[in-house]
Every structure is written in C-alpha cells, then in structure tokens.
N, C-alpha and C positions, 0 to 999 in steps of 0.2 A: 745608405743615407735616408732613403725613403722610409724604411722601417723606424729609424731613429726619430725622424720628424713626426711620424704618426704617433709613436709612443709618447714623445714629449708633449705633443698637443693634447693627446687623450688624457694623460695624467694631470695636466694643468686644468683641463675641463672638469675632471673629477674633484680636484682640489677646490675649485670655485663653488662646488656644492656646499662647502662649509658656510657660505654666506646666506644659506637658507634662513638662518636665524635673524637676518636683518629685518624680516617682516615684523618681528616682535618690537622693533624700535619705535614703530608707529602706535604700539599699544600703550594704553595707560598702565601705570605700575599696578594699580589695584586689580585690573583685569588680568594682567600677566601673572600676578601672584596667585590668582584663582586657578589658572590652568597649569601652573608650573608643577604642582603636586601630581596632577594627572599625567603630565609629560614625563615626570620621573618614573612613574609606573610604566609608561610606554617604553621608556629607555631601558628599564630593567628587562621587560619582555623582549625587546629587540636584541639586547645583548645575549640573553639566554637562547633565544631563537637563532641568532647568528652563530653562536657556538655549537649548539646541538644539531641544527638543521643545515648549516652551511660549512663551517670550518672543519668540524670533526668528520662528517661524511666525505668531504673533499680530501682530507688527509688520509682517511681509511682507504681511498681508492688506490693509493700508491704505497701505503704502509698499514697493513692489517695485523701487524705483530704487536707484542706486548709493549714495544718501545713507543708506540703511538700514545698509549695511556700514560706511560712514564713521562713523555714530553708534556702532556696535559697537566699532570701533577706538578711537574717542574715549573710550568707557567703559573699555576695556582699558588704554589709555595713561594715562588720568587715575588709575586705581587703581594703576598702576605708580608714578606720580609720588607719589601720596599715601603709599604704603608706603615709598618711598625717603625721604621727608621724615620719616615716623614713625621710621624706623631712625636717621636722623641725630639726631633730637630725643631719643629714648628709649633708645638703645643706645650704650654707650660701651665701647670696647675689646673688642667682641664679647660683652658681657654684657647679657642681656635677662631680667628676672625674669618679665615677661609677654610672650609672643611677639607680634610686631606683626601676625601674621595674624589674631589675635583682633579687633583694632581694624578690620582690613579686612573681616572677616566682619560685624561690627556695622554698618559703613557700607553694605555690600552688602545686608544683610538689611533695613536701614532703607529703602533705595531700593525694594526689593522690596515691603515692606509698604505703603509710600506708594502704589505702583502698584496694589496690591490695593485700596486705598481708592478710587483713581480708578475702577477697574473696577466696584467695587460701587456707587459713586455713579451711574455711567453706566447701569448695569443697572436701578437703582431709578427713575431718571428716565425710563426707557423703559417699565417695567411692574413693579408690585410683585411679582407672581409670579416674573418673571424675576430680580428682585433677590434673592428668597429662594433660588431654585435656585442662583444664582451664589454666594451667600454660603455655602451648604452645600458647594459644590464647592471654594471657596477654603479653607474650614476643613479639609476632608479633605486638600487639597493641602498645607496648612501643617503637618500632623502630622509627616510625615517630615522636612520642612525644619527645623522648630523643634527637634526632637530632635537633629538633626544639628548645628544651630547651638549648642545647649547643650553638646554633646560637644566642639565646637571650642573653646569658651570655657574649659571645664574642662581640656581637654588643653593649652591654651595657657597655663595658669597661674592662672586665676581660681578662687576658692573656689566651691563649689556655690551658696551663697546669692547671691553677687555675680553669678554667671552667670545665675541666674534673674532677678534684678533688672534687669540690663542687657539681657537678652533681652526682658523685658517693656517696657522703655523704648523699644526700637527697634520693638517690635510696635505701640506706641501711635501710630506714624507712620501706621498704617492709618486711624486716626480723622482725623488731619490731612489725609490724602489724600482721605478721604470728604468732609470739609468744603470743601476747595479744589475738589474735583470738582463739588460742587453749585453752588458760586459761579462757577466759571470755565468749565467744560466746555461750557456752552450758548452762551457768548459768545466763547471763545478756542479757535481750532482748532489742532491740531497739538501740544498739550502732551504727550500720551502717545506721540505719534509719535517723540519724541526720548527720553523717559525709558525706554521699554521696551527698545529696543536698547542704550541706555546701560547699563541694569542687566544686560542679557545679557553685555555686554563685561566688566563687573565680576565677574560670576559665573564666567565663563571664566577670568579672571585668578586669582581666589582659588583655584579648583579646580586649575588647571594649574600655577600658579607657587608656590603655598603648600602646599596640602594634599597633592597627589600627591608632591612631593618629601619631605614628612614620612613618607609611607608607604614610600618607597624606603630610609629609614634603618633599617628593621627588618631584622635579620640572620637571625632565625629563619624558616625556610622555611614552617612551618605557620602561623605568625602572619601572615606576609606574604601568603600565599595566602588566608587568612581575610579579611584586609582587602580584597584584590582581589575576592573573592566578594561582599563587602558593597558595594563600588563598583559592581559589575555589578547588584546588587540595587537600588541607588539609581536606576540608569538604568531598570531594568525597572519600578519603581514609578512613575516619572515618565511612562513610556510608557503604562502601564495607565491612569493618571489622564488622560492626553491622550485616549485612546480613549474613556473613560467620559464625559468632560465636554467633548469637542471642540465640541459645539454650545451649551454653556452659557457658556464663558469666551472 
C-alpha cells in the first residue's frame, strides 16, 4: 500500500507540471506570439533530444538487438499513418483551423507521460528513496517538455485555456502508467521494451516532419535564427538533464 500511495502521489505531481503553461495566461497576446515561434524551435529540440538522448539509450540498455530499431521505425511509421488519417478526416480542400500536428503532439506526449508513469512505478517498487529521486528527475525533465508542448498547441490554433486543459489530460496518463506499472510490471516482461522505442519514433516524427518544417516557413532571418538557437537550446537542455540524471532514470 505504501508503494501504491507513493506512486500515485508522484505521478499526480508529474501531471501537474502540465500547468507550467499557465504563466503564459498573464502575457499579452502580442508578446506571446513573438515567443511562440522560438518555443516551437525549443520543443523540436526537446523532442529530438528526448528521443536520442533519453528514450533510445534507455531502451538500448535492455534491448540492443535489431528489434530496438524496428520498434522505433514502427513508432515513426504509425505516427505517420495517424497524421495522414487525421488530415483526411479534419482537413478539407487544404483548410485546417487547428493544425494536425497539435493532435500528434498530444498523442506523443500521452505516450511519453504513460512511460514516465511506468518508470516511476518501477522505481518505487525497487526502493522508496529511488522512487523519490526518479520523480524529482522526471519533474525537472518535464518542465521544458511541457512548456514546449503548450507552445505547440497554441501555435497550432488552440486557445490558451484549451491548450492547458488538453495538456493536463495527456499528463494524467502518467497516473495511468503508474497504476498499470504497479499491476503488471512484476508479472509481465517486456512492456516498456516496446513502448520506449515506440515513443522515440513518434517524437522523431513530430519534430522532423511537423515542427521543423514549420520553422522553415519563417522568412525573417533574425526570427529564423532565433528559432534555430532555441532548437539547439532544447538539445542542450536534454543533454544536461541526461548527464545529471543518467543514474536515476
């Protein structure tokens, strides 16, 4: 029961990080629009960094066979298919009021949060102190990710209120991941071996196929280089977090 309460409390705390975007509610729309483009660049860098510096290395620790890369490609291909279906369903004659990459981001973030829940559950099942350290590491890791996700949703057409709400709903999948982790991880092997590289493939697709092309649309050199700088910053932040918490996650 103690492990269950710790896991539920920790995953709820991680979910609440989704409200980091609430700080933008006090910003004027003109100022928010100025920084959104840069934040999309930061989000792209965070997604690429998260995939290549966190998810893939973590998956490689338990699965260094060809199947690891097959699972990554499956994730990439499935996200490609999902977006194609979303465009067929929601876009007509080239008109989309809300860009489909926002839905792709929500799906990818949901998988990511679910995996976070699995990781937290596994750590608490091992040791309470390890679980606490892991939770702190995940929360710190989530701050740039959730701010980037919020920027993606607003940039894609959602209001700030809806962006916060949908971001929180996907964040709650961490709680579901924690519960399923407690129930299944002790008895079912290989669950996270598929989900982690699958999520990595999804992150790579969203960053490379959706967000980076959006950055290429900017014609102003200064604004374009600013977004590129934030893209690099996203990679650097993910790299620093990897160095700081390599032994905890």
